[in-house]
GULUMMI-251023 format. One line per 8 residues: number of its first residue (from 1); their letters; for each residue x, y, z of C-alpha. Coordinates in nm, 4 decimals. Last residue first. Example, Ala and Ser with C-alpha at 12.3 -4.5 7.8 and 13.67 -1.06 7.14 Angstrom:
2) sa) 1.3670:-0.1060:0.7140 | 1.2300:-0.4500:0.7800
***
This chain:
343) vpdqcral) 10.6757:11.8969:11.9538 | 10.7015:12.2112:11.7462 | 10.6003:12.5508:11.8937 | 10.4134:12.7672:11.6439 | 10.0535:12.6969:11.7307 | 9.8794:13.0320:11.6811 | 10.1133:13.1494:11.4036 | 10.0650:12.8189:11.2251
335) ariehdrl) 9.6906:12.8725:11.1912 | 9.7575:13.1455:10.9351 | 9.9396:12.9107:10.7004 | 10.0437:13.1180:10.3998 | 10.0617:13.0637:10.0251 | 9.6791:13.0656:10.0256 | 9.6105:12.7373:9.8437 | 9.9359:12.5492:9.8991
327) gyyvltll) 9.9657:12.6530:10.2628 | 9.5949:12.6001:10.3211 | 9.6152:12.2432:10.1911 | 9.9368:12.1712:10.3837 | 9.7578:12.2765:10.7028 | 9.4820:12.0247:10.6288 | 9.7450:11.7623:10.5467 | 9.8797:11.8062:10.8996
319) kraaavka) 9.5335:11.7366:11.0419 | 9.5068:11.4189:10.8336 | 9.8510:11.3062:10.9480 | 9.7460:11.3606:11.3095 | 9.4365:11.1458:11.2557 | 9.6534:10.8762:11.0971 | 9.8862:10.8707:11.3960 | 9.5980:10.8661:11.6429
311) intgrrqe) 9.4407:10.5688:11.4668 | 9.7715:10.3832:11.4781 | 9.8524:10.4610:11.8404 | 9.5269:10.3642:12.0090 | 9.1677:10.4860:12.0192 | 9.1097:10.6547:12.3551 | 9.4532:10.7531:12.4867 | 9.5865:10.7860:12.1333
303) irhrdaai) 9.3139:11.0376:12.0496 | 9.4316:11.2720:12.3275 | 9.7989:11.2297:12.2358 | 9.7258:11.3008:11.8691 | 9.5225:11.6072:11.9577 | 9.8102:11.7425:12.1676 | 10.0616:11.6736:11.8896 | 9.8340:11.8457:11.6353
295) kavtahqv) 9.8049:12.1525:11.8593 | 10.1799:12.1629:11.9275 | 10.2847:12.1639:11.5644 | 10.4660:11.8574:11.4371 | 10.7947:11.6794:11.4716 | 10.9325:11.3334:11.3916 | 10.6339:11.1054:11.3437 | 10.4058:11.3788:11.2080
287) aevaawrv) 10.6102:11.4013:10.8868 | 10.6123:11.0248:10.8335 | 10.2320:11.0036:10.8304 | 10.1923:11.2962:10.5894 | 10.4713:11.1802:10.3588 | 10.3403:10.8226:10.3438 | 9.9848:10.9339:10.2750 | 10.1038:11.1699:10.0001
279) lrsgqksi) 10.3265:10.8995:9.8502 | 10.0451:10.6466:9.8440 | 9.8417:10.8865:9.6299 | 9.4718:10.8091:9.6161 | 9.2848:10.5314:9.7910 | 9.3917:10.4138:10.1354 | 9.0213:10.3998:10.2350 | 9.0780:10.4630:10.6049
271) hgrhvttd) 8.9385:10.1926:10.8296 | 8.5664:10.1443:10.8736 | 8.2512:10.3496:10.9002 | 7.9420:10.1309:10.8803 | 7.5881:10.2698:10.8660 | 7.2711:10.0624:10.8862 | 6.9321:10.2317:10.8743 | 6.8771:10.1802:10.5003
263) serhrptl) 7.2214:10.1010:10.3599 | 7.5392:10.2951:10.4372 | 7.9061:10.2084:10.3907 | 8.1609:10.4818:10.4614 | 8.5353:10.4162:10.4420 | 8.7320:10.6325:10.6807 | 8.9396:10.9329:10.5647 | 9.3128:10.9390:10.4884
255) gawsalaa) 9.2851:10.8087:10.1319 | 9.4605:11.1079:9.9754 | 9.1424:11.2056:9.7898 | 8.9517:11.2069:10.1200 | 9.2150:11.4275:10.2831 | 9.1987:11.6654:9.9855 | 8.8197:11.6811:10.0055 | 8.8421:11.7568:10.3783
247) anafrhvd) 9.0833:12.0426:10.3037 | 8.8269:12.2175:10.0856 | 8.6803:12.2314:9.7358 | 8.9741:12.0418:9.5860 | 9.0671:12.1358:9.2275 | 9.2253:12.4472:9.3764 | 9.5195:12.2355:9.4964 | 9.6563:12.2108:9.1435
239) gievvfva) 9.9189:11.9383:9.1837 | 9.8545:11.7182:9.4849 | 10.1321:11.4754:9.3885 | 10.3779:11.7454:9.2824 | 10.3388:11.9802:9.5787 | 10.2914:11.7234:9.8562 | 10.5860:11.5080:9.7468 | 10.8129:11.8119:9.7110
231) aftpgvgp) 10.7199:11.9275:10.0616 | 10.8025:11.5817:10.1984 | 11.1533:11.5932:10.0543 | 11.2226:11.9626:10.1201 | 11.1297:11.9372:10.4886 | 10.7911:11.8945:10.6555 | 10.8383:11.7857:11.0176 | 10.7591:12.1274:11.1587
223) lqqivryg) 10.5485:12.3215:10.9080 | 10.7429:12.6137:10.7604 | 10.8246:12.3816:10.4701 | 10.4650:12.4359:10.3622 | 10.5491:12.7922:10.2577 | 10.8444:12.7218:10.0294 | 10.6692:12.4548:9.8217 | 10.3598:12.6749:9.8061
215) edgalraa) 10.5674:12.9591:9.6630 | 10.7091:12.7492:9.3790 | 11.0196:12.9204:9.2391 | 11.2693:12.6645:9.3721 | 11.0525:12.3712:9.2641 | 11.2605:12.2574:8.9649 | 11.5895:12.3268:9.1451 | 11.4791:12.1317:9.4531
207) ilaafrae) 11.3761:11.8377:9.2347 | 11.7104:11.8304:9.0517 | 11.8987:11.8494:9.3836 | 11.6979:11.5602:9.5276 | 11.7670:11.3676:9.2059 | 12.1406:11.4024:9.2488 | 12.1272:11.3212:9.6207 | 11.9327:11.0031:9.5467
199) erdlhdil) 12.1811:10.9046:9.2775 | 12.4775:10.9542:9.5098 | 12.3165:10.7608:9.7935 | 12.2164:10.4896:9.5442 | 12.5816:10.4421:9.4501 | 12.6864:10.4236:9.8146 | 12.4112:10.1696:9.8833 | 12.5263:9.9583:9.5863
191) dllsgvrv) 12.8852:9.9583:9.7135 | 12.7644:9.8696:10.0632 | 12.5648:9.5765:9.9271 | 12.8647:9.4458:9.7353 | 13.0836:9.4621:10.0441 | 12.8171:9.2895:10.2523 | 12.7940:9.0101:9.9933 | 13.1689:8.9643:9.9768
183) ayaaplrc) 13.1915:8.9488:10.3565 | 12.9148:8.6898:10.3726 | 13.0849:8.4633:10.1193 | 13.4271:8.5032:10.2853 | 13.3211:8.4310:10.6424 | 13.2810:8.7530:10.8438 | 13.5216:8.9372:11.0673 | 13.3746:9.2780:11.1458
175) galwerga) 13.6269:9.5629:11.1581 | 13.5071:9.7264:10.8378 | 13.1491:9.7079:10.9682 | 13.2474:9.9050:11.2811 | 13.4163:10.1698:11.0697 | 13.1082:10.1892:10.8474 | 12.8896:10.2340:11.1551 | 13.1050:10.5143:11.2925
167) vgfldsvr) 13.0859:10.7042:10.9634 | 12.7158:10.6401:10.9063 | 12.5678:10.3226:10.7611 | 12.5127:10.1326:11.0860 | 12.3538:10.4345:11.2474 | 12.2977:10.3871:11.6214 | 12.6176:10.1898:11.6718 | 12.6803:9.8473:11.8219
159) aglgnkal) 12.5216:9.6592:11.5326 | 12.4341:9.3031:11.6254 | 12.6428:9.0114:11.5080 | 12.5272:8.6512:11.5379 | 12.6495:8.5559:11.1920 | 12.3048:8.5226:11.0417 | 12.2139:8.8527:11.2122 | 12.4992:9.0293:11.0301
151) vahvqakl) 12.3682:8.9055:10.6956 | 12.0153:9.0206:10.7847 | 12.1373:9.3685:10.8849 | 12.3104:9.4014:10.5485 | 11.9942:9.2827:10.3728 | 11.7890:9.5498:10.5503 | 12.0289:9.8101:10.4143 | 11.9679:9.6812:10.0624
143) gsrvkvlk) 11.5907:9.7038:10.1091 | 11.6196:10.0609:10.2359 | 11.8243:10.1480:9.9268 | 11.5530:10.0078:9.6996 | 11.2892:10.2173:9.8773 | 11.5067:10.5297:9.8606 | 11.5617:10.4804:9.4877 | 11.1874:10.4310:9.4390
135) aryrvler) 11.1161:10.7591:9.6215 | 11.3679:10.9359:9.3948 | 11.1836:10.7927:9.0946 | 10.8541:10.9265:9.2261 | 10.9935:11.2736:9.2810 | 11.1659:11.2917:8.9403 | 10.8644:11.1643:8.7492 | 10.6391:11.3949:8.9462
127) vervpppa) 10.8557:11.6842:8.8293 | 10.7895:11.5863:8.4685 | 10.4197:11.5243:8.5265 | 10.3794:11.8728:8.6723 | 10.5401:12.0277:8.3626 | 10.3187:11.8098:8.1333 | 9.9857:11.9237:8.2852 | 9.8188:11.6825:8.5291
119) iwaqplrg) 9.4951:11.5359:8.3963 | 9.2820:11.4911:8.7063 | 9.0819:11.1704:8.7317 | 8.7138:11.1555:8.6465 | 8.4363:10.9184:8.7491 | 8.2146:10.9429:8.4363 | 7.8425:10.9710:8.5061 | 7.7580:11.2602:8.2748
111) mrlldald) 7.5517:11.0418:8.0419 | 7.7852:11.0885:7.7445 | 8.0958:11.0295:7.9540 | 7.9617:10.7087:8.1050 | 7.8440:10.5873:7.7648 | 8.1836:10.6577:7.6033 | 8.3557:10.4539:7.8726 | 8.1037:10.1744:7.8171
103) fadrvdnk) 8.1735:10.1805:7.4428 | 8.5481:10.1378:7.5029 | 8.4966:9.8591:7.7566 | 8.2618:9.6734:7.5239 | 8.5203:9.6886:7.2457 | 8.8017:9.5768:7.4760 | 8.6224:9.2661:7.5950 | 8.4092:9.1569:7.8874
95) vrryrfgk) 8.1085:8.9284:7.8649 | 7.9565:8.8255:8.1964 | 8.0320:9.1660:8.3383 | 8.2303:9.1869:8.6625 | 8.5378:9.3459:8.5007 | 8.3461:9.6566:8.3965 | 8.2746:9.7372:8.7601 | 8.6312:9.8708:8.7804
87) vglphaly) 8.5116:10.1958:8.6258 | 8.5405:10.4235:8.9283 | 8.8591:10.2658:9.0558 | 9.0330:10.3281:8.7230 | 8.9484:10.7034:8.7207 | 8.8506:10.8046:8.3693 | 9.0510:11.0858:8.2087 | 8.8621:11.3334:7.9904
79) veagaarl) 8.9831:11.4921:7.6667 | 8.8198:11.7611:7.4557 | 8.9771:11.6807:7.1194 | 9.1710:11.9282:6.9053 | 9.4379:11.6964:6.7604 | 9.6945:11.8326:7.0078 | 9.4569:11.7320:7.2853 | 9.4402:11.3783:7.1517
71) edvawywg) 9.8190:11.3574:7.1238 | 9.8714:11.4792:7.4789 | 9.6125:11.2356:7.6142 | 9.7652:10.9441:7.4217 | 10.1225:11.0231:7.5268 | 10.0400:11.0450:7.8966 | 9.8243:10.7301:7.9228 | 10.1183:10.4929:7.9846
63) ytaevvvr) 9.9445:10.2280:8.1963 | 9.5861:10.3249:8.2783 | 9.4011:10.6433:8.3506 | 9.1086:10.5408:8.1273 | 9.0642:10.7536:7.8172 | 8.7556:10.9612:7.7373 | 8.7093:11.1720:7.4245 | 8.4611:11.4500:7.3558
55) pvpgalgi) 8.5013:11.5370:6.9886 | 8.6219:11.8856:6.8910 | 8.5476:11.8709:6.5166 | 8.4711:11.5338:6.3555 | 8.5273:11.1849:6.4916 | 8.7249:11.0804:6.1829 | 9.0139:11.2990:6.3006 | 9.0404:11.0732:6.6042
47) qerlverd) 9.1485:10.7952:6.3713 | 9.4236:10.9961:6.2006 | 9.5604:11.1301:6.5290 | 9.5722:10.7793:6.6748 | 9.7472:10.6437:6.3647 | 10.0067:10.9219:6.3710 | 10.0797:10.8778:6.7417 | 10.1089:10.4985:6.7275
39) nvirvwgl) 9.9492:10.2328:6.9408 | 9.8328:9.9655:6.6977 | 9.4683:10.0272:6.6259 | 9.1344:9.8544:6.6830 | 8.8363:10.0322:6.5306 | 8.4839:10.1119:6.6387 | 8.1599:10.2251:6.4845 | 7.9026:10.5031:6.5014
31) segsesqr) 7.6996:10.3508:6.7822 | 7.3942:10.5575:6.8706 | 7.4096:10.6955:7.2230 | 7.2130:11.0170:7.1724 | 7.5287:11.2286:7.1539 | 7.6512:11.0011:6.8753 | 7.8986:10.7282:6.9553 | 8.2541:10.6319:6.8587
23) aivsrrrh) 8.4658:10.3432:6.9888 | 8.8479:10.3421:6.9706 | 9.0194:10.0181:7.0722 | 9.3864:10.0092:7.1685 | 9.6976:9.8068:7.0890 | 10.0450:9.7751:7.2381 | 10.0279:9.8835:7.6023 | 9.6533:9.9174:7.6262
15) ldigvvqr) 9.4032:10.2016:7.5926 | 9.0297:10.1397:7.5758 | 8.9297:10.4640:7.4066 | 8.5759:10.6004:7.4292 | 8.4613:10.8691:7.1863 | 8.1601:11.1000:7.2004 | 8.0796:11.2766:6.8737 | 7.9577:11.6281:6.8079
7) gdyeacm) 7.6896:11.6279:6.5416 | 7.7162:11.5508:6.1687 | 7.7383:11.1723:6.1868 | 7.8823:10.9297:5.9325 | 7.9345:10.5658:6.0191 | 8.2345:10.3470:6.0901 | 8.3564:9.9901:6.1098
***
């Protein structure tokens, strides 16, 4: 289904894992046709060629969008990435299908109402892949360690060392007398933990090597509580920090600001939105747990007295992210010189 049009076309692509729908419009909103394709680089390039020179193309930031965006750009298209949360209203329509979704994406782009997501360049995506995979390894390892504790609890054994998986802890575990089934399980879990330790260290080294020349990565490690791991998360997840107008915009993107609901004279400000990168929120909250600059620690204590521990912790994380913003933007943290002592 297609039609000829001499002007610049607007294209919406409803991308899925196996098949996708490509819908074309004129700049005035006239439908120029649609087609359903099997996901393939050559087929996508062929179909986008029908949209004329430099079409404006929008793809939702859904599962596996990297290849499609790269292929569209290589074909000469001006590509936009739709933020999934901004277009979730599609699902509440009475009639919802892939064709309608593709045309709606094109409409939003054509009318200038598209909620956009940032298209990270390929080098940033590659390092992100390493950082995110390392985080998954750590999560799996934490689950395995929890299983070891659970097995011990079933047998009425409590760890008598501070670190069950350190040298002293391993010696204590070796001396534990467990029934055969439990002992086999603990042994298997320890083998898996050792393997994950090696893999995590390998990926940590790869990440450090990739970011060795990044000045922002070096600078934000001057912040107490922000080591190589958290610094890597901030650098690769935030990406180009200049896309944020200020530190408040970064905090909002990271989901560390309250929800705001306003209608007429009624205003509700609730819990933090938790939208954006989970890794950035996790890194910011974890970093202020161990050590932070004196001013942030003092503010956290003051807020904790009035609002409680959790709210104070999030507020401190937001203040730390502000310093991270300036470190990435200016390659220096001037406020750090005035509040140097860690707490």
